[in-house]
C-alpha positions as CSV (number, residue, x, y, z in Angstrom):
1,M,0.0,0.0,0.0
2,N,1.4,3.4,-1.0
3,D,1.6,5.8,1.9
4,T,0.3,8.6,-0.3
5,T,-3.0,6.7,-0.8
6,R,-3.4,5.2,2.6
7,G,-6.2,6.5,4.7
8,K,-5.9,7.8,8.2
9,F,-6.7,5.9,11.4
10,I,-8.1,7.8,14.3
11,T,-8.9,6.2,17.7
12,L,-10.8,7.5,20.7
13,E,-9.9,6.5,24.2
14,G,-10.8,7.2,27.8
15,I,-12.2,5.7,30.9
16,D,-15.9,4.8,31.1
17,G,-17.8,8.0,31.7
18,A,-15.2,10.3,30.1
19,G,-17.6,11.3,27.3
20,K,-15.7,10.1,24.3
21,S,-18.5,8.1,22.7
22,S,-20.7,11.3,22.6
23,H,-18.2,12.8,20.2
24,V,-17.8,10.0,17.7
25,A,-20.8,11.0,15.5
26,W,-19.7,14.6,15.6
27,I,-16.1,13.7,14.5
28,V,-17.5,11.5,11.7
29,D,-19.8,14.3,10.4
30,F,-17.0,16.9,10.6
31,L,-14.6,14.7,8.6
32,R,-17.3,13.9,6.0
33,A,-18.1,17.5,5.6
34,R,-14.5,18.1,4.7
35,G,-14.7,15.5,1.9
36,K,-13.3,12.4,3.7
37,T,-14.8,8.9,3.2
38,I,-15.3,7.6,6.8
39,V,-15.6,4.1,8.3
40,S,-16.9,4.5,11.8
41,T,-16.4,1.4,14.1
42,R,-15.8,0.3,17.6
43,E,-14.0,-2.2,19.9
44,P,-14.7,-4.7,21.0
45,G,-16.8,-5.3,18.0
46,G,-16.6,-3.9,14.5
47,T,-17.3,-7.3,12.7
48,P,-20.0,-9.9,13.1
49,L,-17.6,-12.1,15.1
50,G,-16.3,-9.1,17.1
51,E,-19.8,-8.1,18.1
52,K,-20.5,-11.7,19.3
53,L,-17.3,-11.5,21.4
54,R,-18.3,-8.1,22.6
55,E,-21.5,-9.4,24.1
56,S,-19.5,-12.0,26.1
57,L,-16.7,-9.7,27.1
58,L,-19.0,-7.1,28.5
59,S,-21.3,-9.5,30.4
60,E,-19.6,-12.8,31.3
61,A,-17.2,-13.2,34.1
62,M,-13.8,-14.7,33.0
63,H,-10.2,-14.9,33.8
64,A,-8.3,-11.7,33.0
65,E,-6.0,-13.5,30.6
66,T,-9.0,-15.1,28.8
67,E,-10.5,-11.6,28.5
68,T,-7.3,-10.2,27.1
69,L,-6.9,-13.0,24.5
70,L,-10.5,-12.6,23.4
71,M,-10.0,-8.8,23.0
72,F,-7.0,-9.3,20.8
73,A,-8.8,-12.1,18.8
74,A,-11.6,-9.7,18.1
75,R,-9.1,-7.0,17.2
76,R,-7.2,-9.3,14.7
77,E,-10.5,-10.0,12.9
78,H,-11.4,-6.3,13.0
79,I,-8.1,-5.3,11.5
80,A,-8.2,-8.0,8.8
81,Q,-11.8,-7.6,7.8
82,R,-12.5,-3.9,8.2
83,I,-9.8,-1.5,9.3
84,Y,-6.9,-2.5,7.0
85,P,-9.1,-2.8,3.9
86,A,-10.6,0.6,4.6
87,L,-7.2,2.2,5.0
88,E,-6.0,0.5,1.9
89,R,-8.9,2.1,-0.1
90,G,-7.8,5.5,1.2
91,D,-10.8,5.8,3.6
92,W,-10.4,7.3,7.1
93,V,-11.2,5.1,10.0
94,V,-12.7,6.4,13.3
95,C,-12.6,3.7,16.0
96,D,-14.1,4.0,19.5
97,R,-11.3,2.2,21.4
98,F,-8.4,0.2,20.1
99,S,-5.3,-1.5,21.5
100,D,-4.5,1.4,24.0
101,A,-7.7,0.2,25.7
102,S,-6.2,-3.2,26.4
103,H,-3.1,-1.6,27.9
104,A,-5.3,0.6,30.1
105,Y,-8.0,-1.9,31.1
106,Q,-6.2,-5.2,31.1
107,G,-2.7,-3.9,31.8
108,G,-3.6,-1.0,34.1
109,G,-7.0,-2.1,35.5
110,K,-6.4,-5.9,35.7
111,M,-2.6,-5.4,36.3
112,L,-1.6,-8.0,33.7
113,D,2.0,-8.2,32.5
114,R,2.5,-5.3,30.0
115,R,5.2,-7.3,28.1
116,R,2.6,-9.9,27.2
117,L,0.3,-7.2,26.0
118,S,3.0,-5.7,23.9
119,V,3.7,-9.1,22.3
120,L,0.0,-9.6,21.5
121,E,-0.2,-6.1,20.1
122,Q,2.8,-6.6,17.8
123,W,1.5,-9.9,16.6
124,V,-2.1,-8.7,16.0
125,H,-1.1,-5.3,14.5
126,G,1.3,-7.0,12.1
127,E,4.6,-5.5,13.4
128,G,7.4,-6.3,11.1
129,S,5.2,-6.3,8.0
130,S,5.4,-3.6,5.4
131,Q,2.3,-1.9,6.8
132,P,1.5,-2.5,10.5
133,C,-1.9,-1.3,11.6
134,E,-1.2,1.5,14.0
135,P,-3.4,4.6,14.8
136,D,-2.2,7.8,13.3
137,L,-4.0,9.9,15.9
138,T,-5.4,9.0,19.3
139,L,-7.8,11.3,21.1
140,L,-7.8,10.7,24.8
141,F,-10.7,12.1,26.7
142,D,-9.5,12.6,30.3
143,V,-11.6,13.2,33.4
144,P,-11.1,12.5,37.1
145,C,-12.6,9.1,38.0
146,E,-15.1,10.5,40.5
147,V,-16.6,12.7,37.7
148,A,-16.8,9.7,35.4
149,R,-18.5,7.6,38.0
150,Q,-21.1,10.4,38.7
151,R,-21.9,10.6,35.0
152,I,-22.4,6.8,34.7
153,A,-24.7,6.9,37.8
154,L,-26.7,9.7,36.3
155,A,-27.1,7.9,33.1
156,G,-29.4,5.4,34.9
157,R,-28.7,2.5,32.5
158,H,-27.5,-1.1,33.0
159,L,-23.8,-1.2,33.6
160,D,-21.5,-3.7,31.9
161,R,-19.0,-5.6,34.0
162,F,-16.2,-3.1,33.4
163,E,-18.3,-0.2,34.5
164,Q,-19.2,-2.2,37.6
165,E,-15.6,-2.4,38.7
166,E,-14.4,-0.7,41.9
167,A,-13.1,2.9,41.9
168,Q,-9.5,1.7,42.3
169,F,-9.8,-0.2,39.0
170,H,-10.9,2.9,37.1
171,D,-8.2,5.0,38.7
172,R,-5.5,2.5,37.5
173,V,-7.1,2.5,34.0
174,R,-7.0,6.3,33.9
175,H,-3.3,6.5,34.9
176,A,-2.4,3.8,32.4
177,Y,-4.0,5.9,29.7
178,L,-2.1,9.0,30.8
179,D,1.1,6.9,30.8
180,R,0.4,5.8,27.2
181,A,-0.1,9.5,26.3
182,Q,3.3,10.4,27.7
183,K,4.9,7.4,26.0
184,F,3.5,8.2,22.6
185,P,3.2,12.0,22.5
186,G,3.4,12.0,18.7
187,R,0.0,10.5,18.2
188,F,-1.9,11.2,21.4
189,R,-3.9,14.4,22.0
190,V,-5.3,14.7,25.6
191,L,-8.6,16.5,25.8
192,D,-10.2,17.9,29.0
193,G,-13.3,15.8,29.3
194,E,-14.7,18.2,32.0
195,A,-14.8,21.1,29.6
196,S,-18.1,22.2,28.1
197,L,-19.3,20.4,24.9
198,D,-18.6,23.5,22.8
199,A,-15.1,23.8,24.3
200,V,-14.3,20.1,23.6
201,R,-15.5,20.3,20.1
202,A,-13.5,23.5,19.5
203,Q,-10.4,21.5,20.6
204,L,-11.4,18.6,18.4
205,E,-11.8,20.9,15.3
206,K,-8.4,22.4,15.8
207,I,-6.8,19.0,16.3
208,L,-8.5,17.5,13.2
209,V,-7.7,20.4,11.0
210,D,-4.0,20.4,12.1
211,F,-4.0,16.7,11.5
212,G,-5.0,17.2,7.8
213,A,-8.8,16.9,7.8
């Protein structure tokens, strides 16, 4: 795949309750208005198999290593069947969560060995190939955990098993995300999830325009 024709891969990350999902549709509409062909997707999920695995991952109790392997299995299918073909066509992909979520939730929250996660990531992303599947831009919506928990409670909906985890779990997830942002400053942009909707979208517009939208 020629780099000049490859599409762009944008991921959105953040702890549950950070508000990232409320901005996905806006980002997609903004990019389409600027002439981009967009594939909007999510993880876990994104493919028929991935959506079946998502249902189990969000509802069924399982060992943390089983959870991790299923996340990366769904991701491999997602990359092969949807993300990579879209990028190869020159489309832009907007994905609600990707591998940084595994480093944050399974690595930070569940405290799994980060080296194992890195090995899985390299394998699933195709590291060593001519075109590994890596995000070009990651938007991290950051809020204090207590704010996120209040938002989830006010939503008044059924909570999945990650949202039901204790406060310390979510605090570890948040710090793992911030550690990732420090480790990869070239692709991460950290947004203040406590700011007003208009303020966040003004930040997003500037980031996306600077990115080449």
